N, C-alpha and C positions, 0 to 999 in steps of 0.2 A: 189362317194361312197368310193373310196380308201382313199381319204384325210380325210374323216370323222373318219376313224379308229384311227388316231393319237390322236384325242381329246375325245375318248370314256371314259366317267367317270361313266357310269351306272353299277350297280351291275348285276351279272349273275343270271338269273332265269332259273333253270334247271328242267327238268321233265323226266319221264321214268326211272324206276329203272334199274340197270345194274346187271345181275346175275354173271358176271365174269369180272376179271381184269387181265391185263398182270402182270408178276412178277416185272416189273420196274414201278415206279410210276411217274417219272419225265422225260419230253421230251422237246426238242426244235426243231422247224421247221422254215425254211426260205421260206416265200411266196414271190416270185419274180414277181412283176409287171414291165411293161416297164420303169416306172419312179421312182420306189422305191421298196426296199426289206423290208418286214415286218418280224420281229423276233417274233415268236409266241411260247409261253410257255404253255405246257399242263401238268397238274398235276392230278393224280388219287388218291392222298393220302387221301382226305376227303371222306365224304359220297357220294359226287357227283363229277364227273370230272369237272375241270375248265379249261377254255382257256383264256390266258392272253396275251395281246399285250405288248411286252417289247421292241418295236422298239426304244423308247426313255426312257420311264418310265412305270412301270407296271400299266396297266389299263385293267380291266376285260372286255371281250367282252359281249355285252348284248344279250346273247343267249336265245332263247325261248324253244329250245330243245337240249338235249345232252344225249348220252348214249353210253356205250361200251357193246356189246353183241355178243357172238359167234365169237370172234376175230375181230369184225367189230366196228369201231368208226364212229359215226355220230353226227354232230351238225349242227344247222341251225340258221341263223340270218335273220329272216323273214323281219324285218324292212329294211334291206339292200339287200334283194333279193340274199342272199348268203347261201351256205351250203357246208359241207365237208363230203366226204365218204372216209374212209380209212380202210386198212386191216393190222392187226398185224401179223408179220412174226416171228415164234418161233425161226427159225435158226439164224436170225440177231438181233432180239429184236427191230426191227424198225416197224413203222407204215407208210405205203405208200398209197397215194391216190390222190384225186383231189379236189381242191377248185373250186366250180362253182360260178361265180359272175354274175354281170349284163350282160344282153344279152346272158346268158347261156355260157359265155366264161369259159373255164376250164384251171386251172393252177396247175401244179404238186406241191404237198406239202408232204414232207417226215419228219416225227417226229423221231428224234434220241435220245436215252437215254442220260440223262445228270445228273450231280450233281447240284441241285438247287443253291448251294452256289457259283457256277461258272457262273451263268446266269447273264450276264451284262444287266442292266435295271430292273431286279427284285429287286435288292437292291442298295442303294446309291453307295456302293463300293463292289467289289468282291475280293479285296486284301488289305493287310495292308497298311496304309498310312505312308509315310515318306516325310518330307519337301524337295522340290526341288526348286531351283531358276527358275523363269519363263523363258521361251524360248524367245530369241530375234527374232523378226519376220520381221524386217525392215518395220514396219507399222507406225512408228512415236512414238512408246512407248519405252522409255529407261527401261532397267531391271537391277536389282541388287539383291544381297542376302539380306535377312531380317536382319541378324546380322550386316551387313555393314551399314544399315540404322537405327540401334539401335532399332530393334524389335526382341523380344525374340523368337527364333525358337521353343523351347519346348512348349510355349504357343500357337503358331500357329498350331503346331502338335496336341495339345489337342483339339483345335477348330475343325479342320478337322475331327478328330476322333469322335467328338460329332455329326457331320453331318453324318459321315459314319455309326455310330451305331444307328441312328434314334432319338437321343436326340433332334435335330432340324429337323423339318419335311419339306419334299418337297423342299429341296434346290437343285438347278441345277448347280449353279456356285457361287464362291466367289473369288473376285479379290481385292487385297490390294495394294495401292501405297503410298509410303512415300518419301517426298522430290522430287516429280516428277519422281520417279522410281517405276516401277511395281515390287513388292517384293514377291507377292504370287498370284498364279492363279491355281485354282482347279475346276474341273468339276465332276459331279456326275451322276449316272445312265449311260445312253449312250450319254449324251451331251458332246460337245467338243468345241474347239476354234472356229470352223467355223459355229457353230449352231446359227441360227438367232432366236431371241426371240421377241415376241410382248411385248414391254415394257409398254403396257397399259397406265395408266395415268402419268407415268414418261414422256411421250410425252409432257405434259403440260409445263414442265420446259423448253423444247426446244422451244416451242411456245413463252414462256416468253422471251427467248433470241432473237428470231426473232422480237419481239415487240421492244426490246431495240435497235436493229439494225435499224428498220424502223424509230424510233424516231431520231436516230443519222443522218439519211439521210433526215430528215424533211418530211418524208412521212406521219408520224403521228405527229401532232403538240404538243399534250399534252395528258397525260392519264386522264386529267380532261375533255377532249372533250366528248360530248354526243355520246353514241352508235349510236344514230339516224343519225349522220353525215356520218357514214361509212357503212350504210346498205340501199343503194338506192332501192334494190329489195324488201325490207320489210318496206319501208318508212311509209306506212299507219299504221302499227303496232308499229314500233320502235319509231315513232315520235308522237304517240297519247298522250293524256293528262296524262295517267298513266305511260308511259314508256319514255317520252322525257327527263327526268332527270337522266336516267341511264347513268353512265359514264364508260369509259373504265377501270378506276381504280376499280370500283365496280365489273366489270366483272372479272378482274384479281384477286381480293381478295375474290371472291365468296360472294359478299354482294350486290346483285342487288335488294333484296326485293321481288323477285318472289318466291312464295312458292315452295319448292322442298325438297324431302327426298330420298337421294340416299345412306344413310348410315345405316338406321335402319334395312332395309331388304336386303337380299343377291340379287345378280344380276340374280338369277333364280326365284325370287319371284315376282309375278304379282303386288304386292303393291309397289315395287321399282319405283320411279318416272321415272328413265331412261328406265326401261322396258315398262312402260306405254307409254312413248314418242316414243319408238322404233316402236310401232305399228301404229304410225301416218304417213301419207303420207309425210308431211312436218313438221319436228320437230321444226324448227324455228317458224313457224306459231303457232304451238301448245304452245310452250314456251311463246311467247310474247302475247298470248291470255289469259294466266292465270292472275287472279286478283293479282296485285302487292300491297304489303304492305310497306309503307314508314315509317321510324322511324328516330329519331335523334340519336339513338344508332345503331351502326353497328351490323347486325345479320348475322352470317356465315351460309351459306347453300351450302354445296358441290354440284356442278352441272357440270357434264361432258359436257353438251351442251355449257357451257361458253367457253370451249376450242374450240369447233367447231365454235361458234360465233366469237371468236377472230381470227380464221383462215379466216372467211368471211371478217372481218375487214381488215386483212392484205392483202387479195386478192384484195380488192378495193383500199387500200392505196398504195400498191406497184405496182399495175398493172401487177402482176405476178401470175400465178396459184401456189397453195401451194407447189406442188412438185418441180417446178422450183426454187421457192424462197428458200425452205429448202435445196435443193441440192447445189445451187450456194452460199448460204450465210453461211451454217453450214457444211454440209457433205463433200463437195469437199475441202474446206479449211482445214478441219481436216484430210484429207486423208482417209475418210470413203468411201470404194468402194463397199461393199456388204451390201445391205439393202433392205427392202420392205416397200413401202410407202402406200400400200393399194389402194383401189379404191375410186374415187370421189363419195361422197354420193349425194342424190337427191338435196341437198341444194348447191351443187357445190364446196364443200370443202372436205378435207381429215380428218381422225381421227387419231387413234393411229398408230404407226409405228413399224417396226421390225429392230433391230440392234443386232450385236454381242456384248458380254460383253466387249471385249477389246475396242470396239468403244464407248460403254457407258462410259468406263473409260476415253477416250479422252475428251468427253464432260465434265466429272467431273473435269479433270485437267485444261480444259479451264477456268472453273469458279474458281478453286483454284488459278489460276494465273491471276485473275482479268480481264478475257476476252482476254488474249493474247495467241497466239499459234505460235510457231516458229518465234517470233519477230513481228507478225502481230496482231494488235488490232481488233479482230473480233467482240467482244461485248463491248460496252462502259463500262469502269470501274465503272463509277457512277451508271449505270443501274445495274451492278452486285451487288453493295452495297444496292441499294434501293429495288431491287426485292427479295433479300434474307434476308431482315429485316422483322421481324414479324409486320404486321399491324393489325392483328386480332389474337385472341387466342381461337380457337375452343374448346380446352380442357385445363385443368390446366397445362399440360406439353407440349402441341403442339401449336406452332404459325404458322401463314400463311402469306406469303409475296405475291408476284405477281407470282402465280402458283408455288411457292416453299414452302415446309414445313420447320419449324425450331424446334429445340429441344436442350436442354442443357444436357450434360453428366458430370459425375464426373470422374476426372483423377488425381490421386495422391493428393487427398484431396483438389482439386480445381475444379471449374466449368469451362468447356469449351463449347463453343457454336458450333452448327452444323446447316447446312441447307441441305435439301435433296429432290430429286425427288422421288416420291413414286407411284408405279403402282400396281394395283390389283394383288394379287397372290404372292407378294413378289419380285417385281422388284424395285431395289433401286440404286440410285447414291447419296452417302452420302459424304459430305465435312466437315472436321473439320479443318478450316484454321489455328488455333493456333498451331496445331501439324503437319501441312503440310501433312495431312492424307486424302486419298480418298478411299472409299470402294464401290464396285459394287457387287450387288447380283441379281440373277434371280431365279425364282422358280415357283411352282404351288401350293402355300399354300392358296387354295381357301376356302372361307366361314368360316374362323377361325379368330384368332386375330394375324395377321402378325406383327403388331407393337410391341407387347411384344417380339416376337421371334427376330425381328430385334434389339431391344434394348439389349437383352441378348447377341446376337452375337457381337454387337459393343462394349459392355462392356468387353467381352473376348478379343477383339482385343486391346482395350485401355490398358488392363492389361499387354499387351506385349510391349507397347511403352515406351521407356525411353528417 
């Protein structure tokens, strides 16, 4: 129940009128559980009191009841078996009481009057922004000043201010590297250097790297190999008449011919193909049982199960479980020590992973340097080139390689190409080789148009580069 609070995105539904209010309208309380402390903001400024979780970023609690009456504050989260009883003290201006959670355990929770402008997590920033050179952390990343790497500091200042004032929505971090040096690193709300992020589908680009490594080791012979050859547990489906011609390349380029719609509807919509598949006991059986359409013309259909299928291919080809393979071949060589690889799903493979932004940057710099890290060739240079070259064009501006997106940008009246890992909600690892530029972003820009926001941010950064 406690962990669920972090991801609460539902609106507050309040009931019961309140005949009285305390003279102060804004409070902050710290709810201390054994493994985490929640920062809870209480406001009585509107027509109804609101309780907002600002532990990381502001999310309203899904309350079904809340009221302030006769110096008593009460609210309830029936869905999570929790409620709060508190008493307002006129002499101190504070509200003291107890949060009662699961199994009727009580936790003290005191609300203290605050200025809402100072509540970290309620806004992207609670203080003016001024550029600072990133801190050296002895984690394998070199740092330098923006100006020393010919990037205009004033333009970077303006970009960060646009995030701080809400022009760009739901940004948690922005990191910029030029010429293999980290020159800008900023976090917003209550996120920080040590925060792990689920990088969502940006994970696919890391799986692409593992595919290139497996090919260099001769564990995978060719991406023209049929998928059928690498899925012994699903041989009857993968090798049947309709699916036997699906190749690994088609899997990597989202061009299998299996009908799939993961982009028309959001991931909370029951019409989204991935949502439909998630309700199946075995998603691979469901996917490979769908009627396949073959065509001489490649048809792009973005499908997150292609990623997990590729993990199944790698598991069979390398004789390693996905976690060991990823740790030994990518994470450990890059000096990435803090991460979360998730749980193995019913099909025996893992999905999206959690990384820190600085470690996302390491992976970006690995690709910027043609697969080399500290003098070691981790990913074959030829695979870097092939996988980040567009093989299909899902839109007039976006290309798709082997689990990598591509896009052109304008810089000083010329066109420069980029390739990038892209995860739902605004997780990006963007590489612009011609300018020796790498950009990392994380966020929670759900259910909107994150591509346009990403493009606008990259264009601001490009304006700073000389």
